[in-house]
N, C-alpha and C positions, 0 to 999 in steps of 0.2 A: 392136566389142570388148565393148559393153556386154552384161551381162546381167542375167536377176531369175529365169529359171524355173533347172531340174535341164536342159531340155533347152537352151538357149539358152547356158548357160556349157558342155554338152559340145562344141557345136557351136565356138564360140568359141576352146576349150582345142584342139581340132582343127587350129583355121583359122590360133591364133598359132605352134602348135608347129610347123605347117608353112613359115608366115613366118618366125619365127623361125632355126631351125634346118636346117628343109630336113630334116626327119624326119616321119614316124609315130610316133604315141605308142608303137606296139610296139618300135621302133628307136631310141629317144631314151633317154640315161641319165639317172639320179637326179638328178643339179644341172640337168640340160636340164628334166627335167620341176618342179623346182621355182624356176629361172630364169621359165620360163614362166609359172607361177601368179603370181609376184610380178610380170612385168609386167603383168598383166590385172590385177589388184589396182590397180597404179601407175595405169595406167590409169582406173579408175575413180575413185578418190582424187582424180586432177587434172583429171578433168571438175569434180570437185566444188572443186577450188583455181579452177578457171576459173569459177566459179560466185560464189564468194566473192568473190576478186577485182574481180568485174565489176562486184558488189554495192558495194564501197567504192570502190570506184572513183565510182562514180553517186551517193553519197551523201556522198564527201569527208569520210567521219566517223577520229577520231581513232586511231590505230594503237599499238600499245607493242610495242616491238623485246628482247629481254631476249638480253643481250650477254652471254656467257658462251664457257671457254677448256671448259668440259665438257658434253658431252647425252648422259651413258648411257643408252642407251637402252635397252639388252637386245632378242632378238628382236623382229620388227615382224610378220611373219605372221601367228600367232594371234591379236595384238592389231588390227591391222588390219580381220580378217576378223569378228572380234566386233563392233568397234566399226561397224562399217558395215554388222552384218545376215547377213552370207553366210556364216556359218562352217559350218551344218548344212547348206544347202544346197550349195556345194562339199565338203563331206565325204562328202557321195551321190554328186555327178556325179562326183569320182576316183574313189572304190570302184564305182564302176558299170567303170573303165577297169581295176581290178585295183589303183589307186593306195590307198595307205594315206597321208591326208595326217598324222598326225602322222612319219610316217617322213622326209616333206617337211618338215617343222617342225625336225627334230632336223639338219637339212642344214644348216639357217640359224647362222651366225656371231652374237657380239657384237659391236656395231658397237663397233671401237677408237676413241669419241671422249670417254673421259675415263677416270674414276681412282676417284673413290668421290660419300662421300656429296654433294658440290657437285655434280658431274654428274647422279649421280641427282634430285636436288631438279628440279633445271632440266628432265626427262624430262619427270618428275609433273606441272611448271609447263605443259608445252607440250599434253598431254594435258588436261589439266583446261581451261586455254582454250581447247581446240578444240571439246572438250564439252559447254561452258557459253555456246559460241556466241559468243564475245569475240577481237576482230581481234588477235592478236599472233604474231607470227614471232621463234623462235632465230638466233642469229647466230654462225658459230664458225669452225672451222678443220676442215677437211678430211683428217686425219691419214694418214698413208697407213699407220704402224701404229701401232697402241693403247701403251699407258704398257710393256708388255710380257706374253708369256704365262711364269706361275711354274713352275718344273717342280722336285721334289723329286728331289734328287740326293744319297745320303749323309747323308740326312735334313737338307741344306742347301736354300737359297732358289738355284736359278741362273736368272737373265734370258734369255729365247732373244724374238726379235721376234715381235710379235704380228700377224701377216700374214692380217687383217680381211677385206681387199680381194684376197682369194686367186680367189674367184670370182665377183668383181666386185660391187656395192651396185648388184640390181637394182633396189633404192627410189630412186635417186635420177635425175635429169635434170640434163646439162649444159649452160651456159649461157652461150659464148665469146661473144656481141655484149653483154653484158653485164660484161663484165672491165671491173676498175677499175685502173688504175696507180697503185704505191704506190712511194715515195722514198723512198733511203736514203744516206748517209753523202754528200759534197759539201759544198757548203757557201753560204751566204747572200747574195746579192748583193743591198745596197741602193740603191737612187737613188732621187733626188729627181724628183716629176712637180713643176712645177713652176704646170701650171693650177689643178692643187686644191691645190699646197700641200704632200700626203702623201707621207708616202716609204715607195715601193714598195718588199716583198721579196719575191725570188725564189731559188728554192730550185735552184741550179745545179751540174753535173758530179754528178749524184747517180747513184746503181744503180739504173734501174728493175725494178721486178719487175710483172709482169701478174699480178694478182687474179681466180682464173674461178671466178665461183658455181656450183653444183649443190646444187640444192636437192631435198629431201625432203617427200611430204607429211605434212602432221601430221594424224592423223583424229579426227575424234570423237567421241564415241560415242552414235548414235541421231541423227544432225542432218549435211543436208550442209555444213556448214561445216569446211569443210579450212583449215587455216594450213597455213606451211608452215617448216618448218629451214632456211635460208642456210647453206650449207657451202662456204667458201673456201679455192681449190689455187691455190698458188705455180711460175708458171709462168715461164718466159724471155719476155723482152718484145722488142718489135723495135727499140727503141732501146738496143742492146747499149752496156756504156761503154765508153768511149777506153780503150784502155792497157791494157786485161785481158785475158786468157788467157780465151776461149769456155766452155774445159771447167773452171775455174777458176769461173766466174762461175756457172755450172750447175751445180754442186754449193755454192753458197750459196742459190741459188734453193732446188734441194729441199731442205737443211736446214730450210728453216722448217716446213714440214709433214709432217718428214719422223718424228715422234713426240711423244706426248704429252710435257707437261713435260720434257726435256732434263735433262740430269744438269747443274745450275749450280751444281758446285763449281769449276769452272773458270771462269777467263775466258770463254774461248770459248762454254762454255755458260753463261755470262751474254747475253752477247751475243748467241747465237741467239735464249731467254727473251722477249727485249725484241722482237727482233724478229717474232716470234710473237706480242707481244699489242698491237704497233702494225701490225701487216701486219692481222691481223683487224679490228682495231676501223676503220683509213683505209679498209678495202674496205668494210665494212658504211655505214660514214658517208656513202665515195659515194655509193653502190648511192641510200640512204634520201634525202641532198639532188637527185640527180637526180629519182627519182621525183615527188618533192614538188614542184619546179620545172614536172614537165611539168602536171601540176593548176595551181599555185598561180603569180603573177606576180611574187614573192618569195621570200626567208626570211622574212620579218616576222613571221608566223603559223605560223612554225614549230612553238612551244611547243604551239601550239592543237590543231596536227595529226598531232604524235611526242610521243611517249616515250619514253624511253630508261633499261630497269633493266641496271645496272651490278653482275655478280652475282661478288661480293668486288671485288679493286681489281684482277685480272688487265685489263681493260678501260678502268683509269683516265686511259689516256691519250685516250680519247675525247674529255673537256673540254677539250683543249686542242688536238685534233685539229680537232674541230668551230670552235674558234674561230681554229681558221690559215686554214680553206676560208671564212670568214665576212668574216674583213681580208683574206685576199691574193686569192681569188679573186672575192670580191665585194663589193667594197673598203667593207665596212661598217667605220664608224668604235667604236672600243672598247667606250665604255660602251655602244652602241648593243646591238653583238653580245654583249657579257656578259647584257646581260637578258634576251635571248635563251636563250642557251645555260643559264645558270644557269635555268632554266625548261625544260628540255628534261630533263637527267639523274636519276636516283633510284641509290641505292647503298644495297646490302644489304653488310653486316659480316658473314663468317661464323667468326671467331675474335676469341678473347681476350687466345692470347700473343702477345706483340709479338715475339718472332722470324718468327712466319708470317706479321707484317705488311709487306708488299711496301717493300722501301726499296732503288731500284739507286743505284751510283754516280753521280757527274754527269758524268763524264768521258765514261761509256756513252753515256746519251743524249745529251751533247754532240754526238759523234763519230756517232752512228746517225742523229741525226733533228737535225742543229742549229737548223733554224724553230722546230721544235715545242718545243724545248727552251728556245726566243730565248721563246717565249710561255711557259711554265711559268712559267720566271724572271719574267715582267713581273704575273703571277697572284700568284706570289710577292709582288712588292714591292706590289703595292696588298694586298693583304690584310695583310702587314704592318703599312703605315702606316693599314690600319683598325681592328686590335686595339690600334696602339698611343694612337690619337685618344682609343679610348672607354677603354682602360684606363689608361694612360700608366707601364705595366706592362711593360721591356725583359726580365724573364727568362718573363714571357706569351707575349710576342711569339717567342719562340725555342721557348717551348716548342709554339705554336702550326702554327712555319712550314712549310712545304712542302715549300724548301728548307733541310738542316739538316744540319752538320758534312759536310759536301761528300756530301750522298746527298737524293736528290727523294724523299721517301714517299708513297708511294703513295695510302694512307687520306687521308692529310690532303687530298691534291688532290681525291680521291673525294667528300670531307666536305664542302670548300668551293664545288667548282664545282655540285655538287647539289641541289635542291631538299629532298629529302628522303633519310635515313640512318635505313635500317631493322636492330636484330636479328632474331636466328630463333625465338626464344624467353624467353620473359617476364624469364627468370635474367638470361640471353646481355646481354638491352637496360640490366636494370638494371646490369647490370658496366658496359656500355659507357658509363652517363649518369653511374655512383658514379665509375669508375675512369678505363677508357682512355682515353675518349673524354670526361672530365668537366671539362675546358676548354673543349672544343668545346658542349657541352653548355649551359655556363651560359653560354657566349657566345649561342649561336643557339637556345635549347629547342625551336623551333618547328619544327627540322628532326626531333626527332627520335620515333622511333615503333617499337615494336614491329608482328612479322606474325612469329605463332609458325609454322613451317616445317609440313609435309600430306605425305600418299602418294597416289598415284591410288588408289582402292578397284577399281578394274576389274581394270590390272593386277596386284595385289598379293594381290585374294581374287576375287572375281567369277569371272577368269579360271583364276585358276593356284591355284587354288582349288573348282574345281568341285560337291565334294563337300559343304562346308562353305555353299556357296552353294546348294544344294541344299536343307540340309536349315534353314535359316534361312528357304527361299521355302516350303515347307510349313507352318510354327512362323508366320512372321508377316507373310506375303503378299511379291509381290515388288517394293512400293512401295521399298522398301531401295537398290533397283538400279538406278535413276534419281533418288533422290531419297536418299541416304545419312543424311543425319537422321532418319530412317524407323527406322535398325537399332536406337534406341533404344525400340523397341516390344519386344527381347526380355528388356530387365531384366523383366518381369511375370510370364517364364518361366522365371529361374533358378533356381527352385526344384523345379522340374518333373521329377520324377524319369526319366522316359522318357528327358526329352531332355536329362537328364544323361548316361544310359545312349547316347544314341545318338551323344551330341557326341564323345564318347570312342571312339567306335568309328570317327566322322572322323577324327579325331587318328592313329588307329591306320592307317586306311587310304593316310595322309599319309605316314606313319612307312614302310611299305611301297613305298609309292613312292621316297621318298628311301633304302633301302635297295636296291632296286632299282637305281636311279640311281649310287648308289657302288661297286657290283656292277659293275654294264656298264662305266662311265669307269674305276675307277681298283683294282679290282679289294681294294675293301675290303668286309668281311665285319661288320657292324650289327648288335647284337639288337634287333629292333622293339619286346619287352618292358621295355626299358630308360629310364630318365628323358632323356630327348637334351635337353643343356644347350648352351646353343648360346654364344658369341659372335663374330660378325662382323662385320669391319671394316676397315681400314686398320690396320697393325701401328706404332702409335707409344705411347712411353713413357707417356701421359698416358693413355693408353687402359686400361693395364694388362692387358695379356694376363699381361704376368707373376705379376701378385697371382694370376691365375686357376690357371696352373700350379703354380705356388706351391703354393695349396691342395691341387690334387693331388694332388702330391708329400709331404702333410704326410698325405693318406690315405693314400698309397702305406704310408706308414712305418707309420704306425697299424695296417693290414692284416697287416703283416710282422711288426709285434710285440708284438698284442693276441689273447691266442687267440683270446676270443668276440668279435671286431669284427664287426659287421655294419650294413650300409647297406641301400637301395633300388640294385637296378642301374643303373648312370648310364654313359649315353657322353656325353663332353665333347669336343663338335665346334668345331671354328677355322677358321675363312677368314678369311684375313688376309696382303694383298700388303706388305713392306718398300719402301723407295723404296731403289734400286740403291746409295746410295752411304750408305745408311742401318746403320752397323756393329752398332748394339746391338740396333736393331729384328731382324737377318737372326739374330744370337746367338738372338735370345728366340726365333724362330720353329728356328731349328735343338733348342735344350732342350724345344720342346715336342713334335717329332719323334723326339727321343732317349729322350724320357721316354714317348712312344706303345710305342715298342720296347719299349724293360724291360717296361713293363706289359702288351704282347701274349706275351711269350717268358716269364711267369712268370704258370704254373695259378691258384696263389693270386690272386693282385691280380685277376687277370684275368676273377675272378669277380663283381668287384665295380664295378670301370671298365672301363673304355676310352678312349682318346686318340684322335680322329681330326683330323687336319689335313688340311681337303680342298684342294689344290691350285687354284692360281688362281681364285680368289674371283670371281666376276663375277656379273654379274645373272642367267642363267640357273641357275648353282648354286642364288644367293637363291629363286628362286621355288619352289625343292624343300623347299629347308631350313626356312625360315620359317613355312609353315605345318604343316611339321612337328614343329616343336619345340616342348616344353613351358614349357622354362626361357630368357629373352630377359636375357642379361648386359650389363650396360647400367652398368658398374662403372669411370668415368673419376673421376680427382680431381676432386670437384667443385667448380663453377668455372670447368672448361678446356674443358669439350666445349660447343659453343655452341648445338647443341639433339638432333643425333642424327636422323636418320628411321627406323633399321632397327630402333630400339624401337618405332615407329609401327606396323610390319609385322609385326612379332612379333604385340603386342599384339591387332592386327586379327582375326587367326587362331588366338587365342586360347592365348596363350603368357604366361606371369606374369614382370612384368618383378621380375629381381632387380635393383636398382640401387642406387648413391648418388644423393645429392636434387643430380642436377644434368643441365643443357641440359631437351630438353623431358621430362624423368623427371618436374620437379616437375610440371607440369602433367599429365601421366599420373598422377601418386600424387591430387592435387586430384581429377579427376575420378572415379577409381576409389574414390577411398578407399584409407588407407593398411592397409587391411585385407584389400585385394585384392592387394597388392601387397607387394615386400618390399624395405624400402630400408631401406638399412643405411648408417655411417661416418658419417665427420667432415661438418661442413656448407662451404658455401663460407667463410662467414664465418668457423669455428673454425678453417680451412686457414689462411688468412691469420693469425688471431693466436696459430695454432702456429709459423708460418713462422719468426719467428726465431729462438727457442730451440730446434727441433727438433734432435734429437738421436736418429740412426736408431739405433747401437749399441746407445743404453739397450732400445729395445725386444726388440733380437737378443738381450739378454744378460736380458731380465727373463722373455722367454717362450721353454721351450724347444722350443715346437713350431715359434716361427722358427729357433732355431737350429739347429735340428734340417732344418728345410726348407733355411732357405741355407746349411750345413753341407756340402748334399750337393749344390752349384754346384760345390765344391772334392775333393770328395774320391771323386773317379772313379763315385759312384755312377750316373749316368747317363751319363758317355762315360770310352774309358779314359786322356785325357789330361787332366788336373789341370789345365792351364790352359782348358782350352775354352772355360769358363763363366766365367772369372775377370773379365771384363768385367762383366756382369752384378751377379757378388759386389761386382766393386767400384763400382758405380754405387749399392747398396743400402746397403754401408758406407762406404765412403772418402769418396764423392760426395754421401753424406751422403741418399742418397732422397730425389730431389727431388720425387717426384711421390706420395711419404707412402703407399710401399703397405707399408710394415710399419707406420705408423698404424691402418690401415685393415683389418690382415689378420685379428684377435682377431673383430672384428664381423665380416666377409665370412663367419670358420669359423659363427659362431653364426647367421648369416641363410643360411645352408647349410642346416643341420641343420636346420633351421623348414618349411625346401624341402618336407627330405625326410620331415617329420611329416602336413605338411598333403596331402603326395602320397600318403603312405601311407593316405588317405578316397576311394574314388574320388570319389566323390560331394561333399565338403568341395572339394577340387580341380576337379572340371568348374562348379561353381558359380564358382569363383575364376575360372574362363577365360570363362564368358559373358559373366560383369560387364565383362569387359576389352573384349567384345567388342562388348557394348554401348552403350558407352561410349567408342566409339572413332572415333562421327561428326565429331568437333571435329579428328580428327588428318586428316582427308581433305583432299587439296592445291583439293579444290574448294571449301572454308569458306577456306583461305588464299587464293587469286583472290581470290574476294569483296573478301576484306579489300583485298587491294591494289588491287581496279578502285576501292573506294570511299574508299579514303583518298589512295592517291595516281595512280593511274593516269587514273583518271574516262575511261576507253573504254565505249564502249554495246553491252550485248547485239544481237546481229542476230536480226530476226526468221527461223523457217527458215521463213514460207512467202516469204519473201523471195529465197530461195536456191534458185530454178528457172532 
């Protein structure tokens, strides 16, 4: 199956088609042609997985495992061919058969393994780990269905199943022989071992589920180093539960991996979420421990050989589960086990919003995981003692406790059981240590550090924006493609008038590509000569898509009432999914679509503005959208967005950040200079100062622009039903505008006016864009991963010459 020339590829492709489908190339369907190619590339990659594993086995060096409920990979065919250096060879070979590689690329769907920024970050990290030749594998769930496929019906979000596995997943390999048994329910049987004088704990009468691993190769660029993403699938065990109907048991098993983030607004949903979280960490740890003991006589040196990064609180139970394994399966004493376990885990926090920090009712965890809960109880008891001994402050003990008010606080468990706790942007980490986790920081400051997020420039610039890549290569040489810090050479050319013009041509080319994509997939017509102003991210009130659409409403009213009004034609692009149970977010989606419809049907308004809501926003859409956009809307309430990574993707492709001083916007503005981005609005400290005496209705009464825009939510301007958007109106006026939309509105309007002014001079605008590209090196996930390696993981780079 191996090939390294066009002829050897063609021969291998013919043979693979016959072996896999019993067909000639002429007889094969497009899907069969696609799956045959994927199978060949997977075989190529897996030969490198073998080389990588072989080397690691011989050297017995430390590995990092990234535990995350999400890995939002996007399509892999292009990425893997590019990283392997096989793209042009395969493209040319297929063309000889009359097969268009681009057509095969479009057959691949996005893997339904995530939801948003958390999962996209994890995918970027995997790419950087492999490319930097670092031993690091992913660990997650093999979801049968993604979050959901979003349809817009009558202007509203409708969720239908995301059947990402309809054509199978050609990249994965099933390993039934490496299955791990995972137990739920039952109870703990305690007996005394009189020989040792120790208590034995046995989880009995449990419901056993088999976790079966599926591995996907993670291909590094220009290297044989190939890691894996291990996905766990729940299957029925041979040890069937007594006195339970098999069909009922099977349904419960299937629920575990059915879809990403099941609705947890119900009791049943909460149980499924907890099951998911325990399932993938118990399976991952079972596999890691087994692998470790094949090469080492005991778990004494586990922390020297293994580091596990907990991506948010979803994998927090890993800490208690590894304690369970060491105590119950391998007979460790508590103190010895804890000294090892607390050196294995590192925790990344992704939110400053207390409501987003997971807290699970004690009753649920105790019912589902009786032994794990008893260990969490003991961790909590001992930690309380430690805090009290040092502080003699009962209030502090309660504030820091893991179990409090009949809930298990997963963030607290993560902090207590990890040797490192990091935020994901400078401002975010500052808020963690000053506010959210201040007590923990005062108690254990050595644990806390910052690791500003990054994105892989390979997917988000080199592969998805070939025209810009070619332009940059001509100007500054190809070195930036393998060492992205070299992109800064571009700074010396930002005043070059020819380069500025060439950049604007490239941007126009990418706009045409996006226009084609929107027309082909959604029958949406967009003017490529307009400003592309984009907000693409999960729909949440704090991200303030509402402020964006209220500004569009304000513009609409100006167009209708001011005879001499003018502005550069602007297309306002939105991409966002709302959680199925998030009523306000879904109403905002409806508002955006109703405003879009109103403007489309109004020739006077349509001359100046167009609103486009792109249904089912996902990685593939982002790859078209990010590099075509002129303006990057990053307008969350200051102090609420941990980092953001969309802001980095836009920046890297030459879009101007229009944003608040929040998340990684702070570091973007520091690097490019305030004159090369558009920062507006209240700062995080100003928001906190204002919070206690903020009265949104005062802004409504004192600014006629706000009053007119907000009133149009309930005066039938955008819907024949007066109460269609009453929830949004009430959120702003009755519930006092929690995210300060009205407080920042005037500054937001002014920021847009300045953007329009800048855009009117193509040379000025191009220079801004080029400065942003030149300063984007810091936001490469390669840099982020190097920071993790240096400060947290301490894993060693593999020499490429050793991988043969």
